[in-house]
C-alpha positions as CSV (number, residue, x, y, z in Angstrom):
1,M,96.6,106.8,130.0
2,S,95.7,106.5,126.3
3,G,95.6,103.3,124.4
4,I,97.9,102.2,121.6
5,F,96.4,101.9,118.2
6,A,97.7,100.8,114.8
7,L,96.1,101.6,111.5
8,V,97.0,99.2,108.7
9,D,96.2,100.5,105.2
10,C,96.6,98.4,102.1
11,N,98.4,100.5,99.4
12,N,96.5,101.0,96.2
13,F,94.5,98.0,97.2
14,Y,92.6,97.0,94.0
15,V,95.8,97.5,91.9
16,S,97.8,95.5,94.4
17,C,95.3,92.6,94.2
18,E,95.7,92.6,90.4
19,R,99.5,92.6,90.7
20,V,99.6,89.6,93.0
21,F,98.4,87.3,90.2
22,D,99.9,89.3,87.3
23,P,103.5,90.2,88.4
24,K,104.3,91.9,85.1
25,L,102.1,94.8,86.2
26,V,104.6,95.6,89.0
27,G,106.3,98.9,88.3
28,Q,103.9,99.7,85.5
29,P,101.1,102.3,85.5
30,V,97.8,100.5,86.3
31,V,94.3,101.7,86.9
32,V,91.2,99.8,88.0
33,L,87.8,101.0,86.7
34,S,84.4,101.0,88.5
35,N,81.3,99.0,87.3
36,N,80.6,99.2,83.6
37,D,84.3,100.3,83.2
38,G,83.2,103.8,84.1
39,C,85.5,105.7,86.4
40,V,89.0,105.2,87.9
41,V,88.6,103.8,91.4
42,S,92.2,102.7,92.1
43,R,95.6,103.9,90.7
44,S,99.2,102.6,91.0
45,N,101.8,105.2,92.1
46,E,103.0,105.2,88.5
47,A,99.5,106.2,87.2
48,K,99.3,108.9,89.8
49,E,102.6,110.4,88.5
50,L,100.9,110.6,85.1
51,G,98.3,113.0,86.6
52,I,95.4,110.5,86.5
53,K,92.9,111.6,89.1
54,M,90.7,109.4,91.3
55,G,87.1,109.2,90.0
56,V,87.8,110.5,86.5
57,P,85.7,108.9,83.8
58,E,87.6,106.5,81.5
59,F,86.4,108.1,78.3
60,E,87.9,111.4,79.3
61,I,91.4,110.0,79.6
62,H,91.1,107.2,77.0
63,E,93.8,108.6,74.8
64,L,96.2,109.3,77.7
65,L,95.8,105.7,78.8
66,Q,96.7,104.4,75.4
67,D,99.5,106.9,74.7
68,R,101.2,106.2,78.0
69,G,100.8,102.5,78.0
70,V,98.6,102.4,81.1
71,H,97.2,98.9,82.0
72,V,93.5,99.1,82.5
73,C,91.6,96.5,84.6
74,S,87.9,96.1,85.2
75,S,86.9,95.8,88.8
76,N,86.8,92.3,90.3
77,Y,85.1,92.7,93.7
78,A,85.0,88.9,94.3
79,L,88.8,88.8,94.2
80,Y,89.3,92.0,96.2
81,G,86.9,90.9,98.9
82,D,88.7,87.5,99.3
83,M,92.1,89.1,99.4
84,S,90.9,91.6,102.0
85,R,89.7,88.6,104.2
86,R,93.2,87.1,103.9
87,V,94.9,90.3,104.9
88,M,92.5,90.7,108.0
89,A,93.1,87.1,109.0
90,T,96.9,87.7,108.9
91,L,96.5,90.8,111.1
92,S,94.5,88.8,113.6
93,D,97.7,86.7,114.3
94,F,99.3,89.8,115.7
95,T,96.5,90.8,118.0
96,P,93.0,89.5,118.7
97,D,91.6,93.0,118.8
98,V,91.0,94.0,115.1
99,E,88.4,96.4,113.8
100,I,87.9,96.0,110.1
101,Y,87.3,99.6,109.1
102,S,87.0,99.1,105.3
103,I,87.9,96.6,102.7
104,D,91.5,97.9,102.8
105,E,91.9,99.3,106.3
106,A,91.9,97.9,109.8
107,F,92.5,99.3,113.3
108,L,94.5,97.2,115.8
109,N,94.6,97.5,119.5
110,L,98.2,97.2,120.6
111,S,97.7,98.4,124.2
112,G,99.2,95.2,125.6
113,F,102.4,95.8,123.7
114,G,103.3,99.0,125.5
115,R,106.8,97.9,126.5
116,S,107.6,96.3,123.2
117,D,109.5,97.8,120.3
118,L,106.3,99.0,118.5
119,S,108.2,100.2,115.4
120,G,109.8,96.8,115.0
121,Y,106.5,95.0,115.7
122,G,104.9,97.1,113.0
123,R,107.7,96.3,110.5
124,R,107.3,92.6,111.3
125,M,103.5,92.9,110.7
126,K,104.1,94.7,107.4
127,A,106.6,92.1,106.2
128,T,104.3,89.2,107.2
129,V,101.2,90.6,105.4
130,E,103.2,91.2,102.3
131,Q,104.8,87.7,102.4
132,W,101.6,85.8,103.1
133,T,99.2,87.8,100.9
134,G,101.4,89.8,98.4
135,I,99.6,93.0,99.4
136,P,101.9,96.0,100.4
137,V,100.6,97.9,103.5
138,S,101.4,101.1,105.4
139,I,101.1,101.2,109.2
140,G,100.6,104.1,111.6
141,I,101.0,103.6,115.3
142,A,99.8,106.2,117.8
143,R,97.9,106.9,121.1
144,T,94.6,107.5,119.3
145,K,92.8,106.2,116.2
146,T,92.9,109.7,114.6
147,L,96.6,110.0,115.1
148,A,97.2,106.4,113.9
149,K,95.2,107.2,110.7
150,L,97.3,110.3,110.2
151,A,100.6,108.4,110.8
152,A,99.6,105.7,108.2
153,H,98.9,108.4,105.7
154,I,102.4,109.9,106.2
155,A,104.0,106.4,106.2
156,K,102.5,105.7,102.8
157,G,104.2,108.7,101.2
158,S,107.5,108.7,103.1
159,E,110.6,106.9,101.9
160,K,112.2,107.4,105.2
161,A,109.4,105.7,107.2
162,E,109.6,102.7,104.9
163,G,105.9,102.1,105.4
164,V,105.7,102.2,109.2
165,L,105.5,105.4,111.3
166,N,105.3,105.3,115.1
167,L,104.1,108.6,116.6
168,I,104.1,107.4,120.2
169,E,106.5,109.6,122.2
170,S,107.9,110.8,118.9
171,L,110.0,113.9,118.8
172,Y,108.6,114.5,115.3
173,Q,104.8,114.4,116.1
174,D,104.4,118.2,115.9
175,R,106.2,118.2,112.6
176,A,104.0,115.4,111.3
177,L,100.9,117.3,112.2
178,E,102.3,120.5,110.7
179,H,102.9,118.8,107.4
180,T,99.4,117.3,107.2
181,E,96.8,119.5,105.5
182,V,93.7,120.0,107.6
183,G,91.6,118.3,104.9
184,E,93.6,115.1,105.3
185,V,92.6,114.7,109.0
186,W,90.2,111.8,109.6
187,G,86.7,113.2,110.0
188,V,87.4,116.6,108.4
189,G,85.1,116.6,105.3
190,R,85.2,119.1,102.4
191,N,82.9,121.6,104.0
192,Y,84.7,121.6,107.3
193,A,88.1,121.9,105.6
194,R,86.9,125.0,103.7
195,L,85.6,126.5,107.0
196,L,88.8,125.9,108.8
197,R,91.0,127.3,106.0
198,E,88.9,130.4,106.0
199,R,89.6,130.7,109.8
200,G,93.3,130.4,109.2
201,I,93.6,126.7,110.2
202,Q,95.6,125.1,107.4
203,N,97.1,122.0,109.0
204,A,96.5,119.3,111.6
205,L,98.8,121.1,114.1
206,Q,96.8,124.3,114.0
207,L,93.6,122.2,114.4
208,R,95.0,120.5,117.4
209,D,95.8,123.8,119.1
210,A,92.5,125.4,118.1
211,D,90.2,126.9,120.7
212,D,87.7,124.3,122.1
213,F,84.8,126.8,122.1
214,F,85.4,127.6,118.4
215,V,85.6,123.9,117.5
216,K,82.5,122.9,119.4
217,K,80.5,125.9,118.0
218,H,81.4,125.2,114.3
219,M,82.0,121.4,114.3
220,G,79.9,120.1,117.2
221,V,80.8,117.4,119.7
222,S,82.3,115.1,117.0
223,G,84.7,117.9,116.0
224,L,85.8,118.4,119.6
225,K,86.5,114.7,119.9
226,M,88.6,114.9,116.8
227,V,90.7,117.7,118.2
228,R,91.2,115.8,121.5
229,E,92.3,112.8,119.6
230,L,94.9,115.0,117.9
231,R,96.1,115.9,121.4
232,G,96.5,112.3,122.2
233,I,93.3,111.9,124.3
234,S,91.6,108.7,123.0
235,C,87.9,109.3,122.4
236,Y,87.2,106.4,120.0
237,S,87.6,102.8,121.2
238,L,88.1,99.8,119.0
239,E,84.9,98.3,117.5
240,S,85.9,94.6,117.1
241,A,82.3,93.6,116.5
242,P,80.9,95.7,113.6
243,P,77.4,97.1,114.2
244,P,74.7,95.2,112.4
245,K,73.7,96.6,109.0
246,K,70.7,98.8,108.8
247,G,70.1,98.0,105.1
248,I,71.5,96.3,102.0
249,T,71.4,97.9,98.6
250,V,72.3,96.3,95.2
251,S,72.1,98.4,92.1
252,R,73.8,98.6,88.8
253,S,73.8,100.9,85.7
254,F,73.1,99.0,82.5
255,K,75.7,98.8,79.8
256,T,72.9,99.6,77.3
257,A,69.6,101.3,78.1
258,I,66.7,98.8,78.1
259,E,63.0,99.4,77.5
260,T,61.1,96.1,78.0
261,L,59.6,94.9,81.3
262,E,60.9,91.4,80.8
263,Q,64.5,92.7,80.7
264,L,64.0,94.8,83.8
265,E,62.5,91.8,85.6
266,E,65.6,89.7,84.8
267,A,67.9,92.5,86.1
268,V,65.9,93.0,89.2
269,A,65.8,89.3,89.9
270,N,69.6,89.2,89.8
271,Y,69.9,92.1,92.1
272,V,67.5,90.5,94.6
273,S,69.4,87.3,94.5
274,V,72.6,89.1,95.4
275,A,70.9,91.1,98.2
276,A,69.2,88.0,99.6
277,G,72.5,86.2,99.7
278,K,74.0,89.1,101.7
279,L,71.1,89.0,104.1
280,R,71.7,85.3,104.8
281,K,75.4,85.9,105.4
282,E,74.4,88.6,108.0
283,R,71.9,86.1,109.5
284,A,69.2,88.7,109.0
285,A,65.9,89.1,107.3
286,A,64.3,92.1,105.6
287,G,61.1,93.6,106.8
288,A,60.7,95.9,103.8
289,L,61.9,96.0,100.2
290,T,62.3,99.1,98.0
291,L,62.7,98.8,94.3
292,F,63.8,101.8,92.2
293,L,64.6,102.5,88.5
294,R,65.5,105.5,86.4
295,T,66.5,106.6,83.0
296,N,69.7,108.4,82.1
297,R,69.8,111.4,84.4
298,F,72.1,113.3,82.1
299,K,69.5,113.3,79.3
300,K,67.2,116.4,79.0
301,T,64.3,114.5,77.5
302,G,62.7,111.2,78.2
303,V,63.6,111.4,81.9
304,Y,61.7,109.2,84.4
305,A,62.6,107.9,87.9
306,N,60.4,106.1,90.5
307,S,60.5,103.7,93.4
308,H,58.2,101.4,95.2
309,T,58.4,100.1,98.8
310,T,56.7,96.9,100.0
311,D,56.3,96.2,103.7
312,L,56.7,92.5,103.9
313,P,54.1,90.6,106.0
314,V,56.8,88.4,107.5
315,P,60.5,89.4,107.4
316,T,62.4,87.1,105.1
317,S,65.7,86.3,103.3
318,D,64.1,83.8,100.9
319,T,65.3,84.7,97.4
320,S,62.1,83.5,95.6
321,E,59.8,85.3,98.0
322,L,61.8,88.6,97.6
323,I,61.9,88.2,93.8
324,R,58.1,87.9,93.8
325,Y,57.6,91.1,95.8
326,A,60.2,93.0,93.8
327,H,58.5,92.1,90.5
328,E,55.1,93.2,91.9
329,G,56.7,96.5,92.8
330,L,58.4,96.8,89.4
331,R,55.1,96.3,87.5
332,K,53.5,99.2,89.5
333,I,56.2,101.7,88.6
334,Y,57.2,100.5,85.1
335,R,56.2,102.9,82.2
336,E,56.4,102.0,78.6
337,G,58.3,104.3,76.2
338,F,61.3,105.0,78.4
339,R,64.9,103.8,78.1
340,Y,66.0,102.7,81.5
341,K,69.6,103.1,82.5
342,K,69.7,101.9,86.1
343,A,67.7,99.8,88.6
344,G,68.3,98.5,92.1
345,V,66.8,97.0,95.2
346,M,67.1,98.0,98.9
347,M,66.5,95.6,101.8
348,H,65.7,97.5,105.0
349,D,64.0,97.2,108.4
350,L,66.5,94.3,109.0
351,I,66.1,92.1,112.0
352,P,68.1,89.0,113.2
353,E,66.8,85.8,111.6
354,N,66.2,84.3,115.0
355,R,63.8,87.1,115.9
356,I,61.3,86.7,113.1
357,Q,57.7,86.7,114.3
358,S,55.4,84.4,112.4
359,D,52.1,85.4,111.1
360,L,48.9,83.5,111.6
361,F,48.0,83.7,107.9
362,D,51.5,83.1,106.6
363,R,51.4,80.4,103.9
364,V,55.1,79.9,103.5
365,D,56.7,76.9,105.1
366,R,59.6,78.8,106.8
367,T,61.4,75.6,107.9
368,R,61.5,74.3,104.4
369,S,62.4,77.7,103.0
370,G,65.4,77.9,105.4
371,K,66.7,74.5,104.4
372,L,66.3,75.3,100.7
373,M,68.3,78.6,101.1
374,R,71.1,76.9,103.0
375,T,71.4,74.2,100.3
376,L,71.4,76.9,97.6
377,D,74.2,78.8,99.4
378,D,76.2,75.7,100.2
379,I,76.2,74.5,96.5
380,N,77.1,78.0,95.2
381,A,79.9,78.3,97.8
382,A,81.4,75.0,96.8
383,M,80.9,75.1,93.0
384,G,81.1,78.8,92.3
385,P,78.6,81.7,92.3
386,G,75.6,81.2,90.0
387,T,75.9,77.4,89.8
388,L,72.3,77.3,91.0
389,K,70.1,80.2,90.3
390,Y,66.4,81.1,89.8
391,A,65.0,81.0,86.3
392,A,63.7,84.5,86.8
393,T,67.3,85.7,86.6
394,G,67.5,84.7,82.9
395,V,69.5,82.2,80.8
396,D,71.1,84.6,78.3
397,P,74.9,84.7,79.2
398,N,75.2,88.2,77.9
399,P,72.0,90.2,78.5
400,R,71.7,93.9,77.6
401,W,71.6,94.9,81.3
402,K,74.7,93.0,82.3
403,T,77.5,95.1,83.7
404,V,80.4,95.8,81.4
405,A,83.7,94.3,82.5
406,E,85.8,93.8,79.4
407,K,89.1,93.7,81.2
408,R,88.2,91.8,84.4
409,S,90.8,89.4,85.7
410,P,89.8,85.8,86.7
411,S,88.5,85.2,90.2
412,Y,91.6,83.3,91.1
413,T,90.8,82.6,94.7
414,T,87.0,82.1,94.8
415,N,86.2,80.1,91.6
416,W,87.5,76.6,91.0
417,G,87.2,77.1,87.3
418,Q,89.5,80.2,87.3
419,L,92.4,79.0,89.5
420,P,95.8,80.2,88.2
421,E,97.6,77.7,86.1
422,V,101.4,76.9,86.3
423,S,102.9,75.8,83.0
């Protein structure tokens, strides 16, 4: 007997977050841009109808955006992350078994609700999420995670489904599979989609009925599991506890190319501070740190890229210690005369903080370091990000390396100084 899964997918999530606090955007074409206001990363349905594609650079459609009155927002990941947590917390009221798949998607285990009206339960879930958070969602319910994902995709675009599609014992399951292009199936990438189309497999129904030997030969065991999931045989269980991260990367493109070592040091110190904070949230420590920088990769001349990895003597999440190692690495790969466009840091060889092995020659007071980092995090959590920071991150409020976000909305839910006001 297969399980019962629901996939909850937030509709146009970044745009929906912006609309919660700016209701005049509802019903209007809206796009959200990536870092440095570069490319489109979220679109309202109205923007999609104008032909705006996901990932298109803003400068290529600048005139279209102005001519058609499209509202443009800079990305606000602090807001989106907090709104995502609120959605996931709401979903946990409906079942304790929730797998947070991405910032805007979650799988739910509804196996204990087999005798309930699952469609009605899904509609109540949808209404509650939208009432409590303001975020519209689409919900797919099925015997496997792959079918639930497919059902949610159909529900999002179907007026008849009204945002909830239950494929369990449905008379229309074959029709749903037939109307789903093979490239839309969860786990079918671009290359596999091209291969399958060349073999005459155009939709999910044809993939479900494909020969097992053919699938295993060309798509491996994972492909065979995918096909069995389409047949209603559950091969993927719910992962309620996400696997520990193998690494943490923080990188940014600069709004203006920079040349001096001092400016690069400031940027790198900021990226290390963010990465170290993420380490501590994961209760982890890094055993190695990689620093990288590069010039504009689209230029034909003056191109340079390099990286440096430092194996840390003792795994750590101490911001000051990591900044010191990052700056040492930066000085080894920095070259004068180049205009740098991007830099970043990667923390890897991560281990749980309670498994750090001390070193006989370690000169750092680890107990004091831990207390200091906890105090730093507590104050910044209470008073707002950046309330306390290291001098190495700079004091200029608008440095050349700072990410462009000219149309960013306030952090309504995570910063006391930016709470919405009612007049």
